[in-house]
C-alpha positions, 0 to 999 in steps of 0.5 A: 448077737450080744455086744463085745464083753456082754453076757449072752443074756444081755447086760445084767439088771441094775448095773451101770449103763442100764435104764434105771441108772438115773431113776433115783435122780429124776425129779418130779414137777412138784419138787422142781417148783418147790426148789429154792434156787432157779436158774436164770433164763438165757435172756436174764443171764445176758443182763447184769446178773452176776449169779447164774441162779436166783432164790425162789420167793414163793415159799418165803413170801408166804412165810414172810406174810405170816410173820408180818401178820403175827407182828401186827397182832403182837403190836395190837396186843401190846397196844391194847394192854397199855390202854387197859392198864392206863384205864385201870391205873388209879393215878392217871395222867392229870389234866393241866389245871392250875390251882385257884387262889385261896379265899379267906374269911375270918370273923372275930367274936367279941365277948359280951362280958368278962372272960372267964378264967381258971385252971385248964382242967376246970375250964374244959370240964365246964365248957361245951368242949368237955366231951371233945377228944384231945388233939388229932384223935378228935379229927375222925375220918367218915365212912368211905366208899368208892365214887364213880371215878375214884376208888375207895383207897383214893377217897381215904387218901384225900381224907387223910391229907385233909386231916394231916393239914388240919393237924399241921395248921391247927394243932402243931405246937410250933405253928400255934406259937409262931415258931414255924409256918412250914408244916402246912406249906409242905401239904399245899399244891405248888400253885398256891405256895406263892400266895401262902408265902406272901400271906406269911411275909405280909399278911393282909385282911384282903380275902386272899392273904390273911395268914389266919386263913391258912393256919392258927397262930397266936400272937406270942407277945400276948398269949401262949398255950396253957395246956398242950391238949387242944380239944377238937370235934367236927366232921369231914365230908367228901364228894366227887367233882368230876372224873379228875377231881374230888373235894373234901370239906372239914368243919371242926371246932378247936378249943385252946387253953391259953394264958398271958405270955408272962415271964419271971417268977410268981404264981401262974396266971389264970388260963382262959379258953379260946375257940376257933371254928374252922371250915376248910374246902379242899380239892384234890386231883390225881396228882395231888393224891399221888404227891400227898398234897392239897389245893385249899379253895376256901377257909372260913373261921370264927374265933373268940373271945377277941376284940373286933378292932384287933388286927388278926390277919397275921396272928390271933389275939385272944382276950385273956382271963378277966379282960373285956372287949373294948367294943362289945357287940350287943347282938344275938351271939354266935356260937363257935361250937355250932356246926355248919358254915360260919356266917360271913361278917366283919365281927360277931358277938360270942354267945355266952353259952360258949364261955365256961360256966364256972 
């Protein structure tokens, strides 16, 4: 017998009160396990928990692990990139190595006869410097190539700094006349500035503090340039020392036309030639290349005609047209136009072939 209010065939299908009423809200086991919230047990609720549910961490743990792994991979990638760029960087952090003091040698060359005189043009035309170039054009860079640890651009930079120093110390009119010593100083390693300044203020022929080792300067009370066009010829060579240093050696002959430092009217005095053969040994680390400066290791020069008893530690003292050396050297003459390392000696004889053949 049907219940009160029910139709004879029973309750209609799908209406409230039937078995399917809650079918849509029944959760399977997989859904429950995946739920982010979970009710605490009775025993857990007796504790200090203030909430009735807790967050399920299994899914978050797996996601957190993946995020941590990704972060580690990003850090390793960044570190590897930094190392790679550091290796590729041509200006790596330099080693903390102090520059060595400059060692100097100056050999005066005394003439064996009277110093030839004339006009600068005639003197140059009849001297070994006749085919030399003028000024900085005579300081040519060699063919370059990369070394084991230095790129070609770094080699070119080292050679360029060496050339700049030769121009500043051997061709600058203010330096030659003694009006300035600043141009060469600007190109030196800071570790050598104290030695350089002492050589300027108190020059001494002690192998360390001869100003003539750093630059070419004439005694302005005695001689001045008769022609600004200095004749130059020589070579530059480079060689890698180690992974952090590269050396450049310069070997050049500079020929100057000079005249007496006279004032007033009258005919112009005759000029004469003065020749300086300089060999300089430069060293560059990566910081020097970056800062456009050099460490000067050795400086060897032969210069004449001048007397052997003249003090040339501060300024060169040329013998001028018509003058003779007070102490001529009767020994095989030294030719400052010859290439190669100048011989170390207290004084030498100027080869007659080095004088103009007027």
